[in-house]
ROSE-4610 file (N, C-alpha, C; in Angstrom, 1 decimal, always signed):
// ROSE-4610
residu = [M/M/M/H/H/H/S/S/S/N/N/N/F/F/F/E/E/E/L/L/L/I/I/I/S/S/S/N/N/N/I/I/I/L/L/L/C/C/C/P/P/P/Y/Y/Y/T/T/T/Q/Q/Q/R/R/R/A/A/A/A/A/A/V/V/V/Q/Q/Q/L/L/L/A/A/A/E/E/E/K/K/K/G/G/G/L/L/L/E/E/E/A/A/A/R/R/R/R/R/R/S/S/S/Y/Y/Y/I/I/I/D/D/D/L/L/L/A/A/A/N/N/N/K/K/K/P/P/P/D/D/D/W/W/W/F/F/F/V/V/V/Q/Q/Q/L/L/L/S/S/S/P/P/P/L/L/L/G/G/G/K/K/K/V/V/V/P/P/P/V/V/V/L/L/L/R/R/R/V/V/V/G/G/G/D/D/D/G/G/G/D/D/D/D/D/D/T/T/T/A/A/A/V/V/V/F/F/F/E/E/E/T/T/T/A/A/A/V/V/V/I/I/I/C/C/C/E/E/E/Y/Y/Y/I/I/I/E/E/E/E/E/E/A/A/A/A/A/A/A/A/A/G/G/G/R/R/R/V/V/V/P/P/P/M/M/M/W/W/W/P/P/P/A/A/A/D/D/D/A/A/A/L/L/L/E/E/E/R/R/R/A/A/A/R/R/R/H/H/H/R/R/R/A/A/A/W/W/W/A/A/A/E/E/E/F/F/F/A/A/A/S/S/S/T/T/T/L/L/L/I/I/I/G/G/G/D/D/D/V/V/V/F/F/F/G/G/G/F/F/F/Y/Y/Y/M/M/M/A/A/A/P/P/P/D/D/D/E/E/E/A/A/A/S/S/S/F/F/F/E/E/E/R/R/R/K/K/K/R/R/R/A/A/A/E/E/E/L/L/L/A/A/A/S/S/S/R/R/R/F/F/F/A/A/A/R/R/R/L/L/L/E/E/E/G/G/G/Q/Q/Q/L/L/L/A/A/A/G/G/G/A/A/A/G/G/G/P/P/P/Y/Y/Y/F/F/F/G/G/G/G/G/G/A/A/A/R/R/R/F/F/F/G/G/G/L/L/L/V/V/V/D/D/D/A/A/A/A/A/A/F/F/F/A/A/A/P/P/P/I/I/I/F/F/F/R/R/R/L/L/L/L/L/L/E/E/E/T/T/T/F/F/F/D/D/D/Q/Q/Q/L/L/L/A/A/A/D/D/D/F/F/F/R/R/R/L/L/L/L/L/L/Q/Q/Q/G/G/G/L/L/L/P/P/P/A/A/A/T/T/T/A/A/A/A/A/A/Y/Y/Y/R/R/R/L/L/L/N/N/N/L/L/L/A/A/A/S/S/S/R/R/R/P/P/P/S/S/S/V/V/V/R/R/R/A/A/A/A/A/A/V/V/V/V/V/V/P/P/P/D/D/D/Y/Y/Y/G/G/G/Q/Q/Q/V/V/V/F/F/F/L/L/L/R/R/R/Y/Y/Y/L/L/L/A/A/A/G/G/G/R/R/R/G/G/G/S/S/S/H/H/H/M/M/M/A/A/A/G/G/G/I/I/I/A/A/A/E/E/E/A/A/A/A/A/A/I/I/I/R/R/R/A/A/A/G/G/G/S/S/S/V/V/V/Q/Q/Q/A/A/A]
num = [1/1/1/2/2/2/3/3/3/4/4/4/5/5/5/6/6/6/7/7/7/8/8/8/9/9/9/10/10/10/11/11/11/12/12/12/13/13/13/14/14/14/15/15/15/16/16/16/17/17/17/18/18/18/19/19/19/20/20/20/21/21/21/22/22/22/23/23/23/24/24/24/25/25/25/26/26/26/27/27/27/28/28/28/29/29/29/30/30/30/31/31/31/32/32/32/33/33/33/34/34/34/35/35/35/36/36/36/37/37/37/38/38/38/39/39/39/40/40/40/41/41/41/42/42/42/43/43/43/44/44/44/45/45/45/46/46/46/47/47/47/48/48/48/49/49/49/50/50/50/51/51/51/52/52/52/53/53/53/54/54/54/55/55/55/56/56/56/57/57/57/58/58/58/59/59/59/60/60/60/61/61/61/62/62/62/63/63/63/64/64/64/65/65/65/66/66/66/67/67/67/68/68/68/69/69/69/70/70/70/71/71/71/72/72/72/73/73/73/74/74/74/75/75/75/76/76/76/77/77/77/78/78/78/79/79/79/80/80/80/81/81/81/82/82/82/83/83/83/84/84/84/85/85/85/86/86/86/87/87/87/88/88/88/89/89/89/90/90/90/91/91/91/92/92/92/93/93/93/94/94/94/95/95/95/96/96/96/97/97/97/98/98/98/99/99/99/100/100/100/101/101/101/102/102/102/103/103/103/104/104/104/105/105/105/106/106/106/107/107/107/108/108/108/109/109/109/110/110/110/111/111/111/112/112/112/113/113/113/114/114/114/115/115/115/116/116/116/117/117/117/118/118/118/119/119/119/120/120/120/121/121/121/122/122/122/123/123/123/124/124/124/125/125/125/126/126/126/127/127/127/128/128/128/129/129/129/130/130/130/131/131/131/132/132/132/133/133/133/134/134/134/135/135/135/136/136/136/137/137/137/138/138/138/139/139/139/140/140/140/141/141/141/142/142/142/143/143/143/144/144/144/145/145/145/146/146/146/147/147/147/148/148/148/149/149/149/150/150/150/151/151/151/152/152/152/153/153/153/154/154/154/155/155/155/156/156/156/157/157/157/158/158/158/159/159/159/160/160/160/161/161/161/162/162/162/163/163/163/164/164/164/165/165/165/166/166/166/167/167/167/168/168/168/169/169/169/170/170/170/171/171/171/172/172/172/173/173/173/174/174/174/175/175/175/176/176/176/177/177/177/178/178/178/179/179/179/180/180/180/181/181/181/182/182/182/183/183/183/184/184/184/185/185/185/186/186/186/187/187/187/188/188/188/189/189/189/190/190/190/191/191/191/192/192/192/193/193/193/194/194/194/195/195/195/196/196/196/197/197/197/198/198/198/199/199/199/200/200/200/201/201/201/202/202/202/203/203/203/204/204/204/205/205/205/206/206/206/207/207/207/208/208/208/209/209/209/210/210/210/211/211/211/212/212/212/213/213/213/214/214/214/215/215/215/216/216/216/217/217/217/218/218/218/219/219/219/220/220/220/221/221/221/222/222/222/223/223/223/224/224/224/225/225/225/226/226/226/227/227/227/228/228/228/229/229/229/230/230/230/231/231/231/232/232/232/233/233/233/234/234/234/235/235/235/236/236/236]
x = [+0.8/+0.0/+0.9/+0.5/+1.2/+0.9/+1.9/+1.7/+1.8/+2.1/+2.3/+1.1/+0.2/-1.1/-1.1/-1.7/-2.0/-3.5/-4.2/-5.7/-5.9/-6.3/-6.4/-7.9/-8.1/-9.5/-9.6/-10.8/-10.9/-11.2/-11.2/-11.2/-12.5/-13.6/-14.9/-15.6/-15.0/-15.6/-16.1/-17.4/-17.9/-17.5/-17.4/-17.1/-15.7/-14.8/-13.4/-13.3/-14.2/-14.2/-14.4/-15.2/-15.5/-14.2/-13.3/-12.1/-11.1/-11.1/-10.2/-10.6/-11.9/-12.3/-11.9/-12.1/-11.7/-10.2/-9.4/-7.9/-7.6/-8.2/-7.9/-8.3/-9.5/-10.0/-9.1/-8.4/-7.5/-6.1/-5.9/-4.5/-3.6/-4.1/-3.2/-3.0/-1.7/-1.4/-1.6/-2.0/-2.2/-1.9/-1.1/-0.9/-2.2/-2.6/-3.8/-3.3/-3.9/-3.6/-4.9/-5.0/-6.2/-6.0/-7.0/-6.9/-8.2/-8.1/-9.2/-9.9/-11.1/-11.8/-12.1/-12.2/-12.4/-11.2/-10.1/-8.8/-7.9/-8.3/-7.6/-6.2/-5.2/-3.8/-3.7/-2.8/-2.6/-2.3/-1.5/-1.2/-2.5/-3.4/-4.7/-5.5/-5.6/-6.4/-5.8/-4.5/-3.9/-4.3/-4.5/-4.8/-6.3/-7.2/-8.6/-9.4/-9.7/-10.3/-11.7/-12.4/-13.7/-13.5/-12.3/-12.1/-12.7/-13.0/-13.6/-12.7/-13.1/-12.4/-13.4/-12.9/-11.5/-10.7/-9.4/-8.5/-7.5/-7.2/-6.2/-5.0/-3.9/-2.6/-1.9/-1.5/-0.9/+0.5/+1.5/+2.8/+3.9/+5.0/+6.2/+6.7/+7.0/+7.5/+6.5/+6.3/+5.3/+3.9/+3.4/+2.1/+0.9/+0.0/-1.3/-2.4/-3.3/-4.4/-5.7/-6.4/-7.7/-8.7/-9.8/-10.8/-12.2/-13.1/-14.5/-14.5/-15.3/-15.2/-15.4/-16.5/-16.8/-15.6/-15.0/-13.9/-12.7/-12.4/-11.3/-11.5/-12.7/-13.0/-12.8/-13.3/-13.2/-11.7/-10.9/-9.5/-8.8/-9.1/-8.5/-8.9/-10.2/-10.7/-10.0/-9.8/-9.1/-7.6/-7.0/-5.5/-5.1/-6.0/-5.7/-6.6/-6.7/-7.6/-7.2/-5.9/-5.4/-5.8/-6.3/-6.7/-8.2/-8.7/-10.1/-11.0/-11.9/-12.8/-13.9/-14.3/-15.4/-16.6/-16.7/-18.0/-18.3/-19.6/-20.0/-19.5/-19.3/-18.8/-19.9/-21.1/-22.2/-22.5/-22.7/-22.9/-24.1/-25.2/-26.5/-26.4/-25.9/-25.7/-24.7/-23.7/-22.7/-23.3/-24.2/-24.9/-25.9/-26.5/-27.4/-26.6/-25.5/-24.6/-24.2/-23.8/-23.3/-24.4/-25.6/-26.8/-27.1/-27.0/-27.2/-26.1/-24.9/-23.8/-24.1/-24.7/-25.1/-26.2/-27.1/-28.2/-27.5/-26.5/-25.8/-25.2/-24.6/-24.1/-25.2/-26.4/-27.5/-27.9/-27.9/-28.3/-27.4/-26.1/-25.3/-25.7/-26.2/-26.8/-28.0/-28.8/-30.1/-29.7/-28.7/-28.2/-27.8/-27.0/-26.6/-27.8/-28.8/-30.0/-30.8/-30.7/-31.3/-30.7/-29.4/-28.8/-28.5/-28.7/-28.6/-30.0/-31.1/-32.4/-32.5/-32.9/-32.8/-33.8/-35.0/-36.0/-36.7/-37.5/-38.1/-39.0/-39.7/-40.6/-39.9/-38.9/-38.1/-37.2/-36.8/-36.1/-36.9/-38.2/-39.1/-39.3/-39.5/-39.7/-38.5/-37.3/-36.1/-35.9/-36.3/-36.2/-37.1/-38.3/-39.2/-38.7/-38.2/-37.6/-36.5/-35.6/-34.4/-34.9/-35.8/-36.4/-36.9/-37.6/-38.2/-37.1/-36.0/-34.8/-34.3/-34.2/-33.7/-34.8/-36.0/-37.1/-36.9/-36.5/-36.2/-35.1/-34.1/-32.9/-33.3/-34.3/-34.7/-35.2/-35.9/-36.4/-35.4/-34.2/-33.1/-32.3/-32.4/-31.7/-32.4/-33.7/-34.5/-34.1/-33.7/-33.3/-31.9/-31.2/-29.7/-28.9/-27.6/-26.8/-25.6/-24.6/-24.6/-24.4/-24.1/-23.8/-24.9/-24.7/-25.7/-26.0/-24.9/-25.0/-25.0/-25.0/-25.0/-23.7/-22.9/-21.8/-20.6/-20.5/-19.3/-19.4/-18.4/-18.3/-17.9/-18.6/-18.2/-18.2/-18.0/-18.0/-19.3/-20.4/-21.6/-21.7/-21.1/-21.1/-20.2/-19.1/-18.2/-18.8/-19.8/-20.5/-21.6/-22.2/-23.2/-22.6/-21.4/-20.8/-20.7/-20.2/-20.0/-21.3/-22.4/-23.7/-24.1/-24.0/-24.3/-23.4/-22.2/-21.2/-21.8/-22.4/-22.9/-24.1/-24.9/-26.0/-25.5/-24.3/-23.8/-23.8/-23.4/-23.4/-24.9/-25.7/-27.1/-27.8/-27.4/-28.0/-27.6/-26.5/-26.1/-27.0/-27.6/-28.4/-29.9/-30.4/-31.9/-32.2/-33.3/-33.8/-34.6/-34.1/-34.7/-35.5/-35.6/-36.5/-36.2/-34.9/-34.5/-34.6/-34.4/-34.4/-35.5/-36.5/-37.6/-38.4/-38.6/-39.3/-38.5/-37.2/-36.3/-35.3/-35.7/-34.7/-33.5/-33.8/-32.7/-31.6/-32.1/-31.2/-30.4/-31.1/-30.4/-29.4/-29.6/-28.6/-27.5/-27.8/-26.8/-25.8/-26.4/-25.6/-24.6/-25.0/-24.1/-23.0/-23.4/-22.4/-21.4/-21.8/-20.8/-19.9/-20.4/-19.7/-18.6/-18.8/-17.8/-16.7/-16.8/-15.8/-14.5/-13.3/-12.1/-11.8/-12.0/-11.7/-12.6/-13.8/-14.7/-14.3/-13.9/-13.5/-12.2/-11.3/-10.0/-10.1/-11.2/-11.3/-11.3/-11.4/-11.5/-10.5/-10.3/-9.4/-10.1/-9.3/-9.9/-11.0/-10.9/-11.9/-12.9/-13.2/-14.1/-15.5/-16.0/-17.3/-17.4/-16.3/-16.3/-16.0/-15.2/-14.9/-16.2/-17.0/-18.3/-19.3/-19.3/-20.2/-19.9/-18.6/-18.2/-18.6/-18.4/-18.8/-20.3/-21.0/-22.5/-23.0/-22.4/-22.8/-22.6/-21.7/-21.4/-22.2/-23.2/-23.8/-24.9/-25.4/-26.5/-27.9/-28.0/-29.2/-30.0/-31.2/-32.0/-31.2/-30.6/-29.8/-28.6/-28.1/-27.0/-27.4/-28.7/-29.2/-29.4/-29.8/-29.9/-28.5/-27.5/-26.1/-25.5/-25.8/-25.2/-25.8/-27.1/-27.8/-27.2/-27.0/-26.5/-25.0/-24.3/-22.9/-22.9/-23.8/-23.9/-24.3/-25.2/-25.8/-24.8/-23.7/-22.8/-23.2/-24.3/-24.8/-24.0/-23.2/-22.3/-21.0/-19.9/-18.6/-18.1/-17.8/-17.3/-15.9]
y = [-1.2/+0.0/+1.2/+2.2/+3.5/+4.2/+4.8/+5.6/+7.1/+7.5/+8.9/+9.4/+10.1/+10.6/+12.1/+12.7/+14.2/+14.3/+14.9/+15.1/+16.6/+16.8/+18.1/+18.6/+19.8/+20.3/+21.8/+22.3/+23.7/+23.7/+24.8/+24.8/+24.4/+24.5/+24.2/+22.9/+22.2/+21.0/+20.0/+19.7/+18.7/+17.3/+17.1/+15.7/+15.3/+16.3/+16.0/+15.5/+16.1/+15.7/+14.2/+13.6/+12.2/+11.4/+11.7/+11.0/+11.3/+12.6/+13.0/+12.2/+12.1/+11.3/+9.8/+9.3/+7.9/+7.6/+8.5/+8.4/+8.5/+9.4/+9.5/+8.3/+7.7/+6.5/+5.3/+5.3/+4.2/+4.5/+5.6/+5.9/+6.2/+6.8/+7.1/+8.6/+9.0/+10.4/+10.8/+12.1/+12.6/+14.1/+14.6/+16.1/+16.7/+17.9/+18.6/+19.8/+19.9/+21.0/+21.6/+23.0/+23.7/+24.6/+24.6/+25.4/+26.2/+27.2/+28.1/+27.6/+27.1/+26.5/+27.5/+28.8/+29.8/+30.2/+29.7/+30.0/+28.8/+27.7/+26.4/+26.5/+26.0/+26.0/+24.9/+25.1/+24.3/+22.8/+22.7/+21.3/+20.5/+21.3/+20.6/+20.2/+21.1/+20.8/+19.5/+19.3/+18.1/+16.8/+17.0/+15.9/+15.5/+16.5/+16.3/+16.5/+15.5/+15.6/+16.4/+16.3/+17.0/+18.3/+18.7/+20.0/+20.1/+19.0/+19.0/+18.5/+18.8/+18.2/+17.3/+16.4/+16.1/+15.3/+15.4/+14.6/+14.0/+12.7/+12.1/+11.8/+12.4/+12.1/+11.0/+10.0/+8.8/+8.5/+8.3/+7.9/+8.9/+8.5/+9.3/+9.5/+10.7/+11.0/+10.8/+9.6/+9.3/+9.2/+10.3/+10.3/+9.8/+9.2/+8.8/+9.6/+10.1/+10.9/+10.1/+10.0/+9.4/+10.5/+10.5/+11.5/+10.9/+11.7/+11.4/+10.8/+11.3/+11.0/+9.5/+8.9/+7.5/+6.6/+7.0/+6.2/+6.3/+7.5/+7.7/+6.9/+6.9/+6.2/+4.7/+4.2/+2.8/+2.4/+3.3/+3.0/+2.9/+3.9/+3.8/+2.6/+2.2/+1.0/-0.2/-0.3/-1.5/-1.5/-0.3/-0.3/-0.5/-0.1/-0.3/-1.4/-2.5/-3.6/-4.2/-4.1/-4.6/-3.8/-2.6/-1.7/-1.8/-1.2/-1.3/-1.1/-2.1/-1.9/-0.9/-0.1/+0.9/+0.6/-0.5/-1.1/-2.3/-2.6/-3.9/-5.1/-6.2/-7.4/-8.1/-8.0/-8.7/-7.9/-8.7/-8.0/-7.2/-7.6/-6.9/-5.6/-5.7/-4.6/-3.6/-4.1/-3.2/-2.5/-3.1/-2.4/-1.4/-1.7/-0.7/+0.5/+0.3/+1.5/+2.3/+1.6/+2.3/+3.2/+2.6/+3.3/+4.6/+4.5/+5.6/+6.6/+6.2/+7.1/+7.9/+7.3/+8.0/+9.0/+8.6/+9.5/+10.7/+10.5/+11.7/+12.6/+12.0/+12.8/+13.7/+13.1/+13.9/+15.0/+14.6/+15.6/+16.8/+16.6/+17.8/+18.8/+18.2/+19.0/+19.7/+19.1/+19.7/+20.8/+20.7/+21.7/+22.9/+22.7/+23.8/+24.5/+23.8/+24.4/+25.2/+24.8/+25.5/+26.8/+26.9/+28.2/+29.0/+28.5/+29.3/+29.8/+29.4/+29.8/+31.3/+31.9/+33.3/+34.2/+33.6/+34.5/+33.7/+34.3/+33.7/+32.5/+32.6/+31.5/+30.3/+30.4/+29.3/+28.7/+29.6/+29.2/+28.3/+28.7/+27.9/+26.6/+26.6/+25.3/+24.4/+24.9/+24.1/+23.7/+24.5/+24.2/+23.0/+23.0/+21.9/+20.6/+20.7/+19.5/+18.9/+19.8/+19.3/+18.7/+19.3/+18.7/+17.3/+17.1/+15.8/+14.8/+15.2/+14.3/+13.8/+14.7/+14.3/+13.4/+13.6/+12.7/+11.3/+11.2/+9.8/+9.2/+9.9/+9.4/+8.9/+9.7/+9.4/+7.9/+7.5/+6.1/+5.1/+5.4/+4.4/+4.4/+5.5/+5.6/+5.2/+5.1/+4.8/+3.4/+3.4/+2.2/+1.9/+2.5/+2.3/+3.3/+3.2/+4.2/+3.6/+4.5/+5.9/+6.3/+5.3/+5.5/+4.9/+5.0/+4.6/+3.1/+2.3/+0.8/+0.3/+1.2/+0.8/+1.3/+0.4/+0.8/+1.2/+0.7/+0.9/+2.1/+3.0/+4.1/+3.6/+4.0/+3.5/+4.7/+4.3/+5.2/+6.0/+5.3/+6.0/+7.2/+7.0/+8.1/+9.2/+8.8/+9.8/+10.7/+10.1/+10.8/+11.7/+11.4/+12.3/+13.4/+13.2/+14.1/+15.5/+15.7/+17.1/+17.8/+17.1/+17.8/+18.4/+17.7/+18.3/+19.4/+19.4/+20.5/+21.8/+21.7/+22.9/+23.4/+22.5/+22.9/+23.7/+23.5/+24.3/+25.8/+26.1/+27.5/+28.1/+27.3/+27.7/+28.0/+27.1/+27.3/+28.6/+29.2/+30.4/+31.6/+31.4/+32.4/+32.4/+31.2/+31.1/+29.6/+29.3/+27.9/+27.6/+26.9/+26.6/+25.3/+24.7/+23.5/+22.4/+22.2/+21.1/+19.7/+19.7/+18.4/+18.4/+19.3/+19.3/+18.0/+17.5/+16.2/+15.0/+15.1/+14.0/+13.7/+13.1/+13.0/+12.0/+11.0/+10.1/+10.8/+11.6/+12.3/+13.4/+14.1/+15.1/+14.4/+13.3/+12.6/+12.1/+11.6/+11.1/+12.3/+13.4/+14.6/+14.9/+14.9/+15.2/+14.1/+12.8/+11.7/+11.9/+12.3/+12.4/+13.6/+14.7/+15.9/+15.7/+14.8/+14.5/+13.6/+13.0/+12.1/+12.8/+12.5/+13.2/+13.3/+12.3/+12.3/+13.3/+13.5/+14.5/+15.9/+16.1/+17.4/+17.9/+16.9/+17.2/+17.3/+17.1/+17.0/+18.3/+19.4/+20.7/+21.7/+22.8/+23.9/+24.4/+24.9/+25.3/+26.3/+27.2/+28.3/+28.0/+26.8/+26.4/+27.1/+27.1/+27.8/+29.2/+30.0/+31.4/+31.5/+30.6/+30.7/+30.4/+29.4/+29.1/+30.2/+30.9/+32.0/+33.1/+33.4/+34.5/+34.1/+32.9/+32.4/+32.5/+32.1/+32.2/+33.6/+34.5/+35.9/+36.6/+36.0/+36.6/+35.9/+35.1/+34.3/+35.1/+36.2/+36.9/+36.2/+35.2/+34.4/+34.9/+34.3/+34.7/+34.4/+33.3/+32.9/+33.9/+34.4/+35.3/+36.6/+37.0/+38.2/+38.0/+36.9/+36.6/+36.6/+36.0/+36.0/+37.4/+38.2/+39.5/+40.4/+40.2/+41.0/+40.5/+39.2/+38.7/+39.2/+39.3/+39.8/+41.3/+42.0/+43.5/+43.7/+42.9/+43.1/+42.6/+41.9/+41.4/+40.1/+39.5/+38.3/+37.0/+37.1/+36.1/+36.8/+36.0/+36.5/+35.9/+36.6/+36.1/+36.4]
z = [+0.0/+0.0/+0.0/-0.8/-0.8/+0.5/+1.1/+2.3/+2.1/+0.8/+0.5/-0.1/+0.7/+0.2/+0.3/-0.7/-0.6/-1.0/-0.1/-0.3/-0.7/-1.9/-2.5/-2.5/-2.1/-2.0/-2.0/-2.0/-1.6/-0.1/+0.6/+2.1/+2.7/+1.9/+2.4/+2.0/+1.0/+0.4/+1.4/+1.5/+2.4/+2.0/+0.7/+0.2/+0.6/+0.6/+1.0/+2.4/+3.2/+4.7/+4.8/+4.0/+4.1/+4.0/+3.0/+2.8/+4.0/+4.4/+5.5/+6.8/+7.1/+8.2/+8.1/+6.9/+6.7/+6.9/+6.4/+6.5/+8.0/+8.8/+10.2/+11.0/+10.6/+11.3/+11.1/+9.9/+9.6/+10.0/+10.6/+11.1/+10.0/+8.9/+7.7/+7.6/+7.4/+7.2/+5.8/+5.6/+4.3/+4.4/+3.5/+3.3/+2.8/+3.3/+2.8/+2.0/+0.8/-0.1/-0.4/-0.4/-0.7/-1.9/-2.8/-4.0/-4.1/-5.0/-5.3/-6.5/-6.4/-7.6/-8.6/-8.2/-9.2/-10.0/-9.5/-10.2/-10.1/-10.8/-10.6/-11.2/-10.4/-10.9/-12.0/-12.9/-14.1/-13.6/-12.6/-12.2/-11.7/-11.1/-10.7/-11.8/-12.8/-14.0/-14.7/-14.6/-15.2/-14.4/-13.1/-12.2/-12.2/-12.4/-12.2/-13.5/-14.2/-15.5/-15.5/-14.3/-14.2/-13.5/-13.1/-12.5/-11.1/-10.5/-9.2/-8.1/-6.8/-5.7/-5.0/-4.2/-3.9/-4.9/-4.8/-5.6/-4.6/-4.7/-3.8/-4.7/-4.4/-5.1/-4.3/-5.0/-4.4/-5.0/-4.1/-4.6/-4.4/-4.8/-4.8/-6.2/-6.6/-7.9/-9.0/-9.5/-10.5/-9.9/-9.6/-8.8/-9.7/-9.0/-9.6/-8.9/-9.6/-9.0/-9.1/-8.0/-7.9/-7.7/-8.5/-8.3/-8.1/-7.7/-7.3/-5.9/-5.0/-3.6/-3.4/-3.9/-3.7/-4.1/-5.2/-5.8/-4.9/-4.4/-3.5/-2.2/-1.7/-0.4/-0.6/-1.8/-2.1/-2.2/-2.9/-3.0/-1.6/-0.8/+0.6/+1.3/+1.2/+1.9/+1.4/+0.1/-0.5/-0.2/-0.3/-0.1/+1.3/+2.2/+3.7/+4.2/+3.5/+3.9/+5.2/+5.6/+6.8/+8.0/+7.8/+8.9/+9.2/+10.2/+10.6/+9.4/+9.1/+8.0/+8.3/+7.3/+7.5/+6.8/+6.1/+5.6/+6.4/+6.5/+7.2/+6.5/+7.2/+6.5/+5.7/+6.2/+5.5/+4.2/+3.1/+1.8/+1.7/+2.2/+2.1/+3.0/+4.2/+5.0/+4.5/+3.8/+3.2/+2.1/+1.3/+0.2/+0.8/+1.9/+2.5/+3.0/+3.6/+4.0/+2.8/+1.7/+0.5/-0.1/-0.1/-0.6/+0.2/+1.5/+2.4/+2.3/+2.0/+1.8/+0.5/-0.5/-1.7/-1.4/-0.5/+0.0/+0.6/+1.4/+2.0/+1.0/-0.1/-1.2/-1.8/-2.0/-2.6/-1.6/-0.3/+0.8/+0.8/+0.5/+0.4/-0.7/-1.8/-2.9/-2.4/-1.6/-1.1/-0.1/+0.6/+1.5/+0.7/-0.4/-1.2/-1.8/-2.3/-2.8/-1.8/-0.5/+0.6/+0.8/+1.0/+1.3/+0.1/-1.1/-2.3/-2.9/-2.2/-2.7/-2.8/-3.9/-4.1/-3.3/-3.0/-2.3/-1.2/-0.4/+0.8/+0.4/-0.7/-1.1/-1.4/-2.3/-2.7/-1.5/-0.7/+0.5/+1.4/+1.6/+2.5/+1.8/+0.5/-0.2/+0.0/-0.2/-0.1/+1.4/+2.3/+3.7/+4.0/+3.5/+3.8/+3.1/+1.9/+1.2/+2.0/+2.5/+3.3/+4.6/+5.2/+6.5/+6.2/+5.1/+4.7/+4.5/+3.9/+3.7/+5.1/+6.0/+7.3/+8.0/+7.7/+8.3/+7.7/+6.5/+5.9/+6.6/+7.0/+7.7/+9.1/+9.7/+11.1/+11.2/+10.1/+10.1/+10.1/+9.6/+9.6/+10.9/+11.7/+12.9/+14.2/+14.1/+15.3/+15.8/+17.1/+17.8/+17.6/+16.8/+16.6/+17.4/+17.2/+17.8/+18.5/+18.8/+18.5/+17.0/+16.2/+14.8/+13.9/+12.6/+11.6/+11.8/+11.9/+12.0/+13.4/+14.4/+15.8/+16.5/+17.1/+17.9/+17.1/+15.9/+15.1/+14.1/+14.1/+13.2/+11.8/+10.8/+9.4/+8.4/+7.2/+6.1/+5.9/+6.1/+6.0/+7.0/+8.2/+9.1/+8.7/+8.1/+7.5/+6.4/+5.7/+4.7/+5.3/+6.4/+7.0/+7.8/+8.4/+9.4/+8.8/+7.6/+7.0/+6.8/+6.6/+6.5/+7.8/+8.9/+10.2/+10.6/+10.1/+10.4/+9.8/+8.6/+7.9/+8.7/+9.3/+10.2/+11.4/+11.8/+13.0/+12.7/+11.4/+11.0/+10.9/+10.3/+10.1/+11.5/+12.5/+13.8/+14.5/+14.1/+14.6/+14.1/+13.0/+12.4/+12.8/+12.9/+13.2/+13.4/+14.0/+14.1/+12.8/+11.9/+10.6/+10.7/+11.9/+12.1/+11.2/+10.9/+10.0/+10.6/+11.9/+12.7/+13.7/+13.5/+14.5/+14.5/+15.7/+15.8/+15.4/+15.3/+14.8/+15.9/+17.0/+18.1/+17.8/+17.0/+16.7/+15.8/+14.8/+14.0/+14.7/+15.7/+16.5/+17.4/+17.9/+18.7/+17.9/+16.7/+15.7/+15.4/+15.1/+14.8/+15.9/+17.2/+18.3/+18.4/+18.2/+18.3/+17.2/+16.0/+15.0/+15.3/+15.7/+16.0/+17.1/+18.0/+19.0/+18.6/+17.4/+17.0/+16.6/+17.2/+16.9/+15.4/+14.7/+13.2/+12.5/+13.0/+12.4/+12.7/+14.0/+14.4/+13.7/+13.4/+12.8/+11.2/+10.7/+9.2/+8.5/+9.2/+8.6/+9.3/+8.7/+9.3/+10.6/+11.6/+12.9/+12.8/+11.8/+11.7/+10.6/+10.4/+9.3/+9.4/+10.6/+10.7/+10.3/+10.6/+10.2/+8.7/+8.2/+6.7/+6.0/+6.5/+5.8/+5.9/+7.1/+7.3/+6.4/+6.2/+5.3/+3.8/+3.5/+2.2/+2.0/+3.0/+2.9/+2.7/+3.5/+3.4/+2.0/+1.2/-0.1/-1.2/-1.0/-2.0/-2.8/-2.2/-2.8/-2.8/-1.8/-1.7/-0.5/-0.3/+0.9/+2.2/+2.3/+3.4/+3.6/+2.5/+2.6/+3.3/+3.0/+3.6/+5.1/+5.5/+6.9/+7.6/+6.9/+7.4/+7.5/+6.5/+6.5/+7.6/+7.9/+8.9/+10.3/+10.5/+11.7/+12.0/+10.9/+11.1/+11.4/+10.7/+11.0/+12.5/+12.9/+14.3/+15.3/+14.9/+15.9/+16.6/+16.1/+16.8/+16.4/+15.3/+14.9/+14.5/+14.6/+14.3/+13.0/+12.0/+10.7/+10.5]
């Protein structure tokens, strides 16, 4: 197995956090490199055919680049097969976890649609849609815990953790009722947030960086964020 990893991302990418959490859980070191997606360096364009992050650069000298989050995570899982597995051993349960990890990927898109909604009406519509997504997750968590599959932290948990991190910033601005009446999901959120690998997956000032990004989007949520910053109720 290669031990020389470089995980390339922009500073906010929630998908990259999934791989960062996985690497930490497996006790693997990786250099972290951050780029500006609005001004991609030439070397990055050569590595990433789709121009997206994350990218995992593997090896010494003659580097190989692996792109797309799910593919990166599968590579890490296979390459570090001798370390703690992060998918269930049972084939059907493993497939269920993979399917819900894909659900998490879609949920990240829903979160983006929520905070990018241009006006109050579309914002409320997106809020309701996002809340209904979390309600679907609630049904999978009832009776389990502290993680998705019970006692063992896995890759599906690494997929959901970055979503709840975004909610931390939203909660500073208002109660958007995204987890209202969802006790299992609320508890799951707290359990993921307390995991050392999850806490270490981002830069220390991630919340403030995301808030500043949010305030500059020109969306309905941006207006809420800008007002909160002006009022001094949040620090950006």
